[in-house]
N, C-alpha and C positions, 0 to 999 in steps of 0.2 A: 559539567558531566553530560553524558548522552541522555537525552530524555527517554524514559521508559515508555514503551508502547504496549498497551494492553486494552482489552475490551472490558469496560465497566458499564453495566446497565444504569442509565440515569432516568429516574422516574420524575415526572413533572406533575405539579398540581394542575387542576383542571380549570382554574380561574383564567379569564381572558388576559391577554397581554396588556391591555390598556388599564392603568391603575384606576381602581374605583375609589370614590371619595368616602364611602361608608362600608364597613363590615359589620355583620350582625350574627350573633350566636343564637341558634334556635334549638331548643331542647324538646324532644318528643315525649309524649305520655307513655308510650309502649312501643313494642316492636312487632305489631301485627303486620303480617305480610313479609317477614324476614325470609331471605332465601336460604338461611342456614338451618341446620338441624343438629341435634345432639348426637345422632347416630352416624353422621358423616362430617366430622370436624375438619377433615382434610380439605374441604372446600373453602375454608376461611382461616385455617391455621397451618403453618408449615409442620413437617414431620418433627423437626427439632423442637418447636414450641409444644407440640403434643407430648413428646418424650420428656421434656422438662417438667411438665405438669404430672405425668405419670410417675416419674422418679420421686417426686415429692408428695405424691398421693393427693394432688390438687384436682378437684373436679372441674370439668368444663361447665360453665354456667351461662346465664342469660347475657351477661356482659360481654361474653365472647362472640355472641351471635351478631351478624351484620345488621345495620339499621334497615328500616323498611324502605325499599326503593320506591314503593308506592307513595310514601310520605315525601320523599325527596323530590319526586317528579311533580307532585302537587305544589311544593314550594317553588320549584324552578319555573313553573307555569305562571308565576306572578311577576316574571321578568327579572329575576335576580340570577346571579351566577354562583355556582358551587365552588368553594375554595378548599375546605377540608371537612372531613367527617370524623365522628367519634362514636365508635360502637360501645365503648366503656361507659360513656356519659350519655349515650343515646341522643346525639344531636349533630348539627352541622354548622359550619360557618359559611355565610354567603356574602357576596360582594354586590354592591348596588351603587348607582351614580347619584341617587338622592333617596330621601326617606318616604317617598310617595307610596311604596309598597308595604310599609310597616303595618298600617291599619288592616290591610287585607290579610297579611300574614298572621296577625294576632287572632283573626276570626277563624282560622283553620282549627277544626275540632280536636286535632291530635297534637297541637302545639301546647306544651306545658309552660315554657318560659322563653322570653325573647329579650335580648340585651345588645345594645350597640357596643361594639368593641373597637371601632376605628371611625373617627370623625375628622372633618377638615380642621385646619389650624384655627380658623376663625369661628368655629362652632360655638354656639351658646345655647344653654338650656337651663331650666329652673333646677332640674336634678337629673340626673341619669341614675385593673386592678392589676405597671411594669416599670420599674426602673431596672434596666439591666446593669448589674454591677459587675462590669468586666474591666478590670484594670489591665491596660496593656503596658501596660507600662511602657585539690583532689589527692584524696589519699590513695584510691585505687585507680591506677591509670586506665583500666578497662572502661570505667564509667566516665572518664574525663571529669569536667567540673561538676557533673551531675551526681557525683558520688555522695555528697553530704545529704541530699534530699532523699536518697534511698537508705543510706546508712543510719539515719536517725530512727528508722523503724527496724533495723537489722534486716532490711530487705535483701541486701547483697548475699547474706547467708542463706536466705530462702532460695534465691536464684542459684546459688552454688549447689544446693541440695537437689536441683533439677526442676524447680518449679518457677517457670517464667510466663505463666498464663496460657500455655498451650491447651487447645481444645475449648477454651472459653471465648465467647463472643461478647464484645463490648460495643454498645451503641453510644455515639458521641453526639449529643444535641448541642448545637452551637450556631454561631452567626455567619461563619465563612471559613473556607479552607483554601485560601488563596495559594495557588501553585504548589499545593502539597504533593502533586504528582511529579514535581521537578526537584525535590529536595533530597539530598544524599542520605540523610538519616532514615528516610522511609524506603530506601532501595529494597530491603528484604521484604518489607510489607507488600510491595507490588510484585516482586519476583516470585514470592512464594504464594501468591494469590490469597493472601490473608485479608486484603481489603475486599470484603464480600460485596459491597455495593454502596451507592450513595442515593440520597433522595432530598429534594428541595421542597419544603412545605411553606417557605416564606414568600416566594414569588415565582414567576415562570422563566427566570433566567435559564437559558439552555446550557451554557458551558459552566458546569458546576465549579471547576477549579479556577475560573477566571474572575469570580466575584471578589472584588478588591477589599477583602477583610481577612486578616491573618489570625484573628483570635482563636478560631477553631484549630488552625494549623499548629499554633503554639501549644494549645491544650493537648492535641493529639500527640505531639512530640514528647511530652512528659511521660506518656504511657508507651508509645510505640517505637520511639527512636531506637535504632540498633546499629550504631556506628562505633565499634570498639576503639577505644583510645580518644574518642571525641564526646560521645554521649550515648548512654544506655538508659532506656526508659524503665518505668516500673513494671510493665508487662510486655516485653519485647517480642514474645512469641504468641500473643493472643491474636484473635481475628477481630476485625472492626467493621462497623457500619457507620458512615458519616451522614448525619441527618441535620440539615439546615432548617432551623425553626425561627431564627432571629432575623428581623429586618432592621438593621442598625440606624438608618436615617431618622426613624420616628420611634416613639415610645407609646404603644397603645395595647389594650388588653387582647387584641386579636392575636398577639404573639403568645399569650397564654394558651389560646386555643390551638395555635400552631404547635406549641409544646405538647399539648395533649395528643394531637394527631401524630406527632413524632414518636411519642413513647408507646402509643398503641401499635404503630407500625413495627417498632422494635420488638414488641411482644410477639406479634404475628410472624416476624422473621426469625424468631428463636433466639433473640439476644438474651444473654444471661445477666449482664450488668449494664447499667446506664450511667454514663458520666454527663452531668449537666452543670456546666460552669456558668449558669444563668440565674437570675433572681429578679423578682418583680415586687415593687411597692408603689412607686409613683409613676405618673403618666404625663404626657404632654397636655392632656386635658385633666385638670386637677379633680374634676368631679368624678373621675373614675378611679382615684387613688384607693389603695388598701389602707386600713388603719391597723394599729397594733391589735385591736380586738379581733380582727379577722385572722390573725396568725395562730389559729387553733388547730390547724391540720384538717379542718372539715369545711372550710368556706370557699377557698379558691379552687377553681376547677383543676388547676395544675396539682395542687396538694391532694385533692381527692383522687386524681389519676395516679399520682405517685403511690398512694396507699393501695390502690387497686393493682398496680404493678407488683407490689410486694405480695398481695394475695395470690397472684398468678406465678409466684416463684422467682421473681426477679429481684435484684438488689439495685436500688437507686442511690447514687452518690451525688449530692448536690452542694454547691458552694454556699457558704453562710452569707456572704456579701461583704462589701468593703466600706461600711458605714460606721465602723467602731469609733471613729474620732469625730463624728458629726452629731448634731442634735438628735437626729434619728439614728440610734446606734444599734437597732435590733436587726435580727436576721430578716430575710425576705422569703417569699413563697417561691417554690414549694418546699423550702428547707424546714418549714413548720410541720410537715407530714410526720406521722409518728412511727412509721415502719421503714424509715430510710436512714442513711448516714448523712448528716449535715456536717460539713467540714469547715473548720476555722483555720486560721493561718498563724504559724510561728516562724521564728528565724532559725538559723542553723544550730543555735544553742538551746532551742526549746522555749524561748521567751515569746509571749504573745505579740503578734504584730499589731501596732496601734490602730490600723485600719480594719482589723478583723471584726465583723459584726458580733453582737452579743445576743444571748438568750435572756430569759427563757422564752418559750412559746407563751402565748397569752393565757393558755390553760395550765401553765406552771411546769411543763416538762423541760428537762435539761436540754439545752441547745447552746452551742453546737454539740454534736455527739462526740466527735474526735477532731484532732488537729494534725496538720502536716505542714511541711515547710512551704510557706507561701510568700516569704520575703526573700527577694533575690533568688528565686527559683530559676534554674537553668532551663531555657526553652529554645526551640528552633523555629525558624521561618525562612522564607526566601532570602531574608537579609542576613542569615547566619545563625550562630549559636551564641546566646547572650543571656544575662540575668534579667528577669522581670518579676513584678510583685503583684499579688492579689490572691484572694481565696480561689479565684478561677484556676490558679496553677497548683494550689494545695490539693484541690479536689481530685484531679487525675492521678496524683500520687497514690491516694487512698484507693481510687477505683482500680488502678492497675495492680496494686498489691492485694486487693480483695480477689482479683482473678487468680493470682498466684496461690493465695491461701485456699481458695475453693478448689483449685486443681490438686492441691496437696491433701485436701480433706473432702473427697467427692461424696462421701457417705452422709454429709451434713446438708441440711436444707438452708434456704436463704436467711431465715430468721435466726437460725443457730449461728451462722457465720457473722451476722450483724452483732448478735449478742457477745460472741467471742471477741470481736474487734474492740468492743467497749470493755469487756472483762480484762483483756490483756493490754489495757492502756494505763498510762502512768498515774492517772488520778482516779482510777476506778473506785477506790474506797471513799473518795471525797470530791465528786465532780463539782464544777462551778459554772458560772454563766459566761465565762470568756473562753476557757479551754475545754469545757465539757468534761468528758472522761479522760481527756489528755491525749498523749501520743502513743499509738499502738506499737507493740513489739511483735511483729508478725512471725518472726522466727520462733520465739517462745511459744506463741499460739500454736504454731505447727508442731513443734517438738513435744509439747505436752498433750497433744490431742491426736497425734498421728496413729495410724494403724500399725500394729506390730504383729508380724507373722510368727507364730510359735511362742516359745517361752522367753520371757525377759528376766534376766538375772537380777536386775535392780528395780523391777517394777514394784513389788511389795515385799522384797527381801526373802521371798520364798518362791520356789518353782511352782508354776500353775500349769495343770494339764486339763484340757476340756475337749470333749468330742461327742458326736452323736453315735449312739449304739442302738440300732433298731428304733424303737419309739421313745428311747430315753436320752436325756442330755446329762452327761456325766462331767462333773467339775471336781477336780482334786488338787490339793496343794500339800506340799510337804511341811509339816509343823502344825502348830495349834493356834496360829494367828487368826483372829476373827475377821471375816471379810464379807463384802457384799458383791453379788454378781447381778448384772442386768443384761438381758438378751434383747438385741435390736434387729430389725430387718435391715437390709442393706440401704434402704431409703431413710432409716432413722426412726421407724415406728417401734415404740417400746412394746415388747411381747411378754416380758415377765421379769420379776426381781426376787432374789433370795439372799438370805444370810446364812452362813455356815462356818464351821470349823472343821478342818481336815478334808472332808469329802461330802458331796451332796449328789444324790441320784434323783433327777427330776423326770417323772414319767409322763405319759399321755401326750407325746409330741408326734404321734403317728400321722396326724392330719396336717402337720406343718409341711408345706411344699418343699421339694428339693431346691437347693440353691445355697447361696452364701449368706451367712449371718454374722453379726458382730456381738461379741461378748465383752462387756466392760467389767473388770474386777478391781475393786477399790478396798484399800486397807490403810489406816493411819495416814490419810491425806495423799496417798500415792495411788496411781491408776495405771492399769494396762488394758489395752484393747486387743482382743484376739479375733482373727478371722476363722470362722468355722464353716465347713462344707458339709451339708446334709445331702447324702446321695440317695 
């Protein structure tokens, strides 16, 4: 095929080109001297990121403010080089050729914590947390062989209803996207300018698509592929950011900090959903390993950052890991975070894949949260379209379908979407430690929660009429069936709830602003949602 030509801004990390032998995480005590203010968030957040917060009524807080440049400059004056920053966790990763500066760095009055995250292979110490679990391993002709991995979730029906992820931005944190700009399944992604941009947090390689690792390419294909008759992904109309955080040749906790930098950037860029087919437990230096006790969602910096992303209105979808058949059979971080979707793997028949990692988290929460087809998943790379296995490839199925669900239910916030994904899964009533809540049915989720304009004849077996009249909200149904009505703002805030038979006239709504509202009416386990316009 003819190579597509387009302009993509490639951002590079600021570490020097010469590899350093040591990386160190430095956390600051405060943000004194930050350049950011709460009154002017546009200096550090994109308009899209601000709008996402506003839509879900999420306040901008201190974790959004940039770190203190004064502190950074004092650290760099010790002869180290800046690699990544984290405003959420208020710290930086620096590179150094030896450990001679560590003592001086510890003495800085604003330093709260300091931790080596990358050391030479021959490093030894009396004491001083990544194994990346990335296995690289048709009934509907439109989807090609990828039909089964979408069909198991009723995803093709959601696509047919018009929801293919349009308007949602997905950030892909991974290890490499080799020649993704030359692969036919991504043609529409480039032609329609839905590849928003790329960024490399792992090293200073200048040609983003020349890094010889295809794992991220395959992961992206599971979501973004759009080649009818050959392969259709889970969210073929979504927009994408490609964020390289993984350095494949070695396994050190510095990549956890790369991950944190990547997800913070995704937030600032206005990403809605993050796909992370990465996980961390063991490292090349065993003294840095995580233990099962640390899988509590509150210990690893990546897990803390994942939870912060959820607090800021994003949905993080992370692979459970591929250790299910090993002595260490548990999930990895940041899958232990409590406000994300941890994804296990099943085959096309819904049976658990033997490699899929198990829960629960060390504090007893159900993990994984949901499952998707990760055994013989159809993926694409520069080598063609073929099956591959791993929770790495189950994860983007869920991330892509979450985008389609959120497109179909824009009035819901991120936590409501996460909870519905679990509620509409096959084992919701009896989750376990291998499948979690099971396999989501995204079409049923959409169909039973979608907005209905006007009167629904089969919603509660009676016609319902509702409207604003002056300062009153009038709700009326034909018949004497008892019902409950709940009024919400368009962002999902509950404004009031009433029970009635026949008709209710609720007054004192004069102060309610003009705009669109949602009225949920329930009776006998059936539900209708009406759009109301207050003029």
